[in-house]
C-alpha positions in Angstrom: -33.3 5.5 -6.9 -32.0 2.5 -4.8 -28.4 2.9 -3.6 -26.0 0.3 -4.8 -22.3 0.2 -4.2 -19.6 -2.2 -5.2 -16.2 -2.6 -3.4 -13.4 -4.2 -5.7 -10.4 -5.4 -3.7 -7.3 -7.0 -5.3 -6.4 -10.3 -3.6 -2.9 -10.0 -2.1 -2.3 -7.2 -4.4 1.5 -6.8 -4.4 2.1 -10.6 -4.7 -0.6 -10.9 -7.3 0.8 -8.1 -9.4 4.3 -9.5 -9.3 3.0 -13.0 -10.1 1.0 -11.7 -13.1 4.1 -10.1 -14.5 6.2 -13.2 -14.0 3.5 -15.5 -15.6 3.4 -13.0 -18.7 7.2 -13.5 -18.9 6.8 -17.4 -19.0 8.0 -17.7 -15.3 6.6 -19.7 -12.4 3.4 -18.5 -10.9 4.6 -17.5 -7.4 0.9 -17.6 -6.1 1.2 -21.3 -6.2 4.4 -21.6 -4.1 5.4 -20.2 -0.7 6.2 -16.7 -1.8 6.2 -13.1 -0.4 6.9 -9.6 -1.2 9.3 -7.4 0.9 12.8 -7.1 2.3 16.2 -8.4 1.2 16.7 -12.2 1.3 20.5 -12.0 1.4 20.7 -9.4 4.2 17.6 -10.8 5.9 16.3 -7.3 6.4 12.9 -5.6 5.9 9.4 -6.9 6.5 6.8 -9.0 4.6 4.4 -6.8 2.6 2.3 -9.6 1.0 2.3 -13.4 0.9 0.9 -16.3 -1.0 -1.6 -18.8 0.3 1.1 -21.6 0.5 3.2 -19.2 2.5 0.4 -18.6 4.8 0.3 -22.2 5.6 3.8 -21.9 7.1 2.5 -19.3 9.5 4.1 -16.3 7.6 2.3 -13.1 8.5 2.2 -9.7 6.8 4.3 -7.2 8.7 6.7 -9.7 10.2 10.5 -9.5 9.7 11.8 -11.3 6.7 14.4 -13.1 9.0 11.6 -14.5 11.0 9.7 -15.6 7.8 12.8 -17.3 6.5 13.2 -19.2 9.7 9.6 -20.6 9.3 10.0 -21.3 5.6 13.7 -21.4 4.4 12.6 -22.1 0.8 10.5 -18.9 0.8 10.6 -17.1 -2.5 11.1 -13.4 -2.0 10.6 -10.6 -4.5 11.5 -7.0 -3.8 8.7 -4.3 -3.9 8.1 -2.6 -7.3 5.8 0.4 -6.7 6.0 1.4 -10.5 4.5 -2.0 -11.2 1.9 -1.6 -8.5 0.8 1.9 -9.8 0.5 0.5 -13.4 -1.6 -2.5 -12.2 -3.7 -0.4 -10.0 -4.6 2.0 -12.8 -5.4 -0.9 -15.1 -8.0 -2.6 -13.0 -9.6 0.7 -12.0 -9.9 1.7 -15.7 -11.9 -1.5 -16.2 -14.1 -0.6 -13.2 -14.7 2.9 -14.7 -16.0 1.3 -17.9 -18.9 -0.1 -15.8 -19.7 2.5 -13.2 -20.5 6.2 -13.5 -18.6 7.1 -10.4 -15.4 5.3 -9.1 -13.5 6.2 -5.9 -9.9 5.1 -5.6 -9.8 4.1 -2.0 -6.2 2.8 -1.9 -3.8 1.4 -4.5 -5.6 -1.9 -4.5 -9.1 -1.2 -3.7 -11.9 1.1 -5.1 -15.6 1.8 -4.7 -18.1 1.9 -7.5 -21.5 3.8 -7.3 -23.8 1.6 -9.3 -26.9 3.4 -8.1 -29.3 3.9 -11.0 -27.7 1.4 -13.3 -30.4 -1.2 -12.8 -31.7 -0.7 -16.4 -28.3 -1.4 -17.9 -27.3 -4.1 -15.4 -30.6 -5.6 -14.0 -28.7 -8.2 -12.0 -25.9 -6.7 -9.8 -24.4 -10.0 -8.9 -24.0 -10.9 -12.5 -22.3 -7.7 -13.5 -20.0 -8.0 -10.5 -18.9 -11.4 -11.8 -18.4 -9.8 -15.2 -16.1 -7.2 -13.7 -14.2 -9.7 -11.6 -13.7 -12.1 -14.6 -12.7 -9.3 -17.0 -10.0 -8.2 -14.6 -8.7 -11.8 -14.0 -8.8 -12.6 -17.8 -7.3 -9.3 -19.0 -4.9 -8.5 -16.5 -3.9 -11.9 -15.0 -4.8 -11.2 -11.3 -8.0 -11.8 -9.2 -10.1 -9.5 -7.2 -13.1 -9.8 -4.7 -16.1 -7.8 -5.3 -18.5 -6.9 -2.4 -21.9 -5.6 -3.1 -24.1 -3.5 -0.7 -26.3 -0.5 -0.2 -23.6 1.6 1.1 -19.7 1.7 1.3 -19.4 -0.1 4.7 -21.5 -3.1 3.6 -19.8 -3.4 0.3 -16.4 -3.4 2.0 -17.4 -5.9 4.6 -18.7 -8.1 1.8 -15.5 -8.1 -0.2 -13.7 -9.3 2.9 -15.7 -12.6 3.0 -14.2 -15.8 1.6 -11.3 -15.1 -0.9 -10.0 -15.2 -3.7 -11.7 -14.4 -6.9 -15.2 -14.2 -5.2 -18.4 -12.0 -5.3 -20.3 -11.5 -2.1 -23.4 -9.6 -1.1 -24.3 -7.9 2.2 -27.6 -6.3 1.9 -29.6 -4.9 4.9 -31.8 -8.1 5.2 -28.5 -10.1 5.3 -26.8 -8.2 8.2 -28.0 -10.4 11.0 -27.0 -13.6 9.2 -23.7 -12.5 7.6 -22.3 -9.7 9.5 -23.4 -10.1 13.3 -21.8 -13.5 13.8 -18.3 -12.2 13.0 -15.9 -11.3 15.7 -16.1 -7.5 16.6 -12.4 -7.1 15.7 -13.3 -7.8 12.1 -15.6 -4.7 11.8 -14.1 -2.0 9.6 -12.2 0.7 11.7 -12.1 -1.5 14.9 -8.5 -1.9 15.7 -6.8 -4.3 18.2 -6.9 -2.0 21.2 -10.6 -1.1 20.7 -11.5 -4.7 20.1 -9.7 -5.6 23.3 -11.6 -3.1 25.3 -14.9 -4.2 24.0 -14.2 -7.9 24.5 -13.3 -7.1 28.0 -16.8 -5.6 28.4 -18.2 -8.8 26.9 -18.9 -7.3 23.5 -17.4 -10.2 21.4 -19.3 -10.2 18.2 -20.4 -7.4 15.7 -24.0 -8.4 16.7 -23.2 -7.8 20.4 -22.0 -4.4 19.4 -25.0 -3.7 17.3 -27.2 -4.5 20.2 -25.3 -2.7 22.8 -26.4 0.6 24.3 -24.7 3.4 22.5 -23.8 5.2 25.6 -22.1 2.2 26.9 -20.0 1.8 23.8 -19.1 5.6 23.9 -17.9 5.1 27.4 -15.6 2.5 26.3 -14.0 3.9 23.2 -15.1 7.6 23.1 -18.0 9.5 21.7 -17.1 9.9 18.1 -15.6 6.5 17.4 -18.4 4.9 19.6 -21.1 6.3 17.5 -19.3 5.4 14.3 -18.6 1.7 15.1 -22.1 1.3 16.6 -23.6 2.6 13.3 -21.3 0.4 11.3 -22.3 -2.7 13.3 -26.0 -1.9 12.4 -25.0 -1.4 8.8 -25.4 2.4 8.8 -23.0 4.4 6.7 -23.9 7.6 4.7 -20.5 8.4 3.3 -20.8 9.0 -0.5 -18.7 7.4 -3.3 -16.5 10.3 -4.3 -15.5 10.8 -8.0 -12.5 12.8 -6.9 -11.1 11.4 -3.8 -8.8 13.5 -1.5 -5.3 13.6 -2.7 -2.6 12.0 -0.6 -1.5 14.3 2.3 1.8 12.8 2.6 4.1 9.8 1.5 5.9 7.7 4.1 7.9 4.5 4.3 9.7 2.6 7.2 11.4 -0.6 7.7 11.5 -2.8 10.8 15.0 -4.2 10.9 15.6 -7.9 11.5 19.0 -7.0 13.0 19.9 -4.0 15.1 21.5 -1.1 13.3 24.6 -0.1 15.1 26.6 2.0 12.7 26.1 5.2 10.7 27.1 3.4 7.5 24.3 0.9 8.0 21.8 3.5 8.8 22.8 5.6 5.7 22.2 2.6 3.4 18.8 2.1 4.8 18.0 5.8 4.5 19.2 5.8 0.9 16.9 2.8 0.0 13.9 4.5 1.8 14.5 7.9 0.2 14.8 6.3 -3.2 11.5 4.4 -2.8 9.3 7.1 -1.2 10.6 9.8 -3.5 9.9 7.7 -6.7 6.3 7.2 -5.4 5.8 10.8 -4.9 7.2 11.6 -8.3 4.8 9.2 -9.9 1.9 11.5 -8.6 3.7 14.6 -9.9 4.0 15.9 -6.3 6.7 17.5 -4.2 7.1 17.9 -0.5 7.8 21.0 1.7 8.5 19.0 4.8 10.7 15.9 5.5 10.8 13.9 8.7 12.8 11.0 9.9 11.7 8.5 12.5 13.7 6.0 14.5 12.8 3.3 17.0 15.3 1.8 19.5 14.8 -1.4 21.7 12.5 0.6 24.0 9.9 0.5 21.2 9.3 4.2 21.4 9.4 6.3 18.2 11.5 9.4 18.0 11.2 11.8 15.1 12.6 15.1 13.8 11.3 17.1 10.9 12.5 20.0 8.7 10.5 22.4 6.6 12.0 23.5 3.3 11.9 26.8 1.6 11.3 25.1 -1.8 9.2 21.9 -2.2 11.3 19.1 -3.6 11.0 15.7 -5.3 14.7 15.1 -5.7 16.0 11.8 -4.2 19.5 13.2 -3.3 18.0 16.3 -1.7 15.5 14.2 0.4 18.4 11.8 1.4 20.7 14.7 2.4 18.1 16.2 4.7 17.2 12.8 6.0 20.8 12.2 7.0 21.0 15.5 8.8 17.8 14.7 10.7 19.2 11.3 11.6 22.3 12.7 13.0 20.2 15.0 15.3 18.1 12.0 16.3 20.6 9.2 17.0 23.1 9.1 19.8 25.3 6.7 17.8 25.1 4.1 20.6 21.6 2.8 21.0 20.8 -0.1 18.7 17.9 0.8 16.2 15.1 -1.4 15.2 13.1 0.8 12.9 14.0 3.7 10.5 11.4 5.7 8.4 11.1 8.8 6.2 7.8 10.8 5.7 7.3 13.5 3.2 4.4 15.9 4.0 3.0 19.4 3.1 2.5 18.1 -0.4 2.0 20.4 -3.4 1.1 19.6 -7.0 1.1 23.1 -8.4 2.7 23.1 -11.8 4.0 26.7 -11.2 6.6 25.3 -8.8 8.5 23.9 -11.8 9.0 27.3 -13.2 11.5 29.8 -11.7 13.3 32.9 -13.2 16.7 31.5 -12.2 16.5 27.6 -12.1 19.1 25.9 -10.1 21.0 24.0 -12.7 22.3 21.4 -10.3 18.8 20.7 -9.1 17.4 20.4 -12.5 20.1 18.0 -13.5 19.3 15.9 -10.4 15.6 16.0 -11.2 16.2 15.0 -14.8 18.4 12.1 -13.5 15.7 11.0 -11.2 13.1 10.9 -14.0 15.5 8.9 -16.2 16.0 6.4 -13.4 12.3 6.2 -12.8 11.7 5.5 -16.6 14.4 2.8 -16.8 12.8 1.1 -13.7 9.4 1.4 -15.1 10.5 -0.4 -18.3 12.9 -2.9 -17.1 12.1 -3.4 -13.4 13.2 -1.9 -10.1 16.2 -4.1 -9.6 17.8 -3.0 -12.9 19.5 0.2 -11.5 20.3 0.8 -7.9 21.8 4.1 -6.4 25.2 4.2 -4.9 26.1 5.7 -1.6 27.4 8.9 -3.2 23.7 9.9 -3.8 24.3 10.5 -7.6 26.1 7.2 -8.5 24.2 4.3 -9.9 24.9 0.6 -10.1 23.4 -1.8 -12.9 22.6 -5.2 -11.6 25.0 -7.8 -13.3 22.2 -10.0 -14.4 20.7 -7.2 -16.4 23.8 -5.9 -18.2 23.6 -8.5 -20.9 19.8 -7.7 -21.3 20.6 -4.1 -21.7 23.4 -4.7 -24.2 21.1 -7.0 -26.2 18.3 -4.5 -26.3 20.7 -1.7 -27.2 21.9 -3.7 -30.2 18.4 -4.5 -31.3 17.0 -1.0 -30.9 19.9 0.8 -32.1 19.8 3.0 -29.0 
């Protein structure tokens, strides 16, 4: 049986998913205008998570501060992240993939691997079925994907990164020299900026240069384990299987690089509230809880400092996560040094159903947990901006532009 692997990758996922939702509502397609996902336009805080092709023409980059992006393009359309929407769209396109492949591995929220080995009798032309999958996702769900085809995961993933969007590309062993080797070495999967810089300094500038290099020379540059891996990858060698049940997330984290220095506790607490609200909702969507909470800060020295606390009982409650995060923040910050980054991480994850049952349940915690789930449900149905948490942890504000919508829905539904 000849190995055959597809890699399906959503084009500019967060922006595409927001655009598809807006188009379904009769609104403008933000993929056609300078647009981005991330941050707060009015406060000019946060970072760019995804961008449209027209925004890219203004030099807007993923990961840069919102304030800087707005300087480049004052008319930039900004939408806030909506992780509930992203989870829904992610599941929808992977369900389509599962209808074609016997084994599908979710690699991240916007990409997956399909093991198509042994399907040649059902799909004799792999390129044709890849186009069929791509087109079904586009026509059914309203967003585009790239599909890469290869004999292993590495080749399929590299192929899907070729020309975008809405494309199918192959990278078979006999195409490696022509398609893979001419690419810059920094474009090889797992080669980061610092690794690429060391290799370029040693005159290894292309993937082909790396493939033809002596393994011991590469290992001397980047270490034994990584050296062997990237040398294999450059030669198209990868024996990692497509996993039907991928490893569960080991943790959930979120951070924001601030456009303006944070200098007061009040400002910091507002940011911690937004971060805790987002990361806790993502964890709850996976029916998970965390035994460990950590907070990270970064000042103008560009060095990260963090504290963590282990809990006696795993939690998924936003207010509890926020309370611990505030305590950790107080331990970390001297109150004087301006801050450029704040982050929260939730680790030591458990998904055991038994943790939901106790002989003497804490009524206050159960009330908070029910409130969180209610908020999650409302945001899932009406959008993430509909209801925002107040600074008192358990108070909520309904966006003004949504009040009439809610009242109208209440009148129609009789609820």
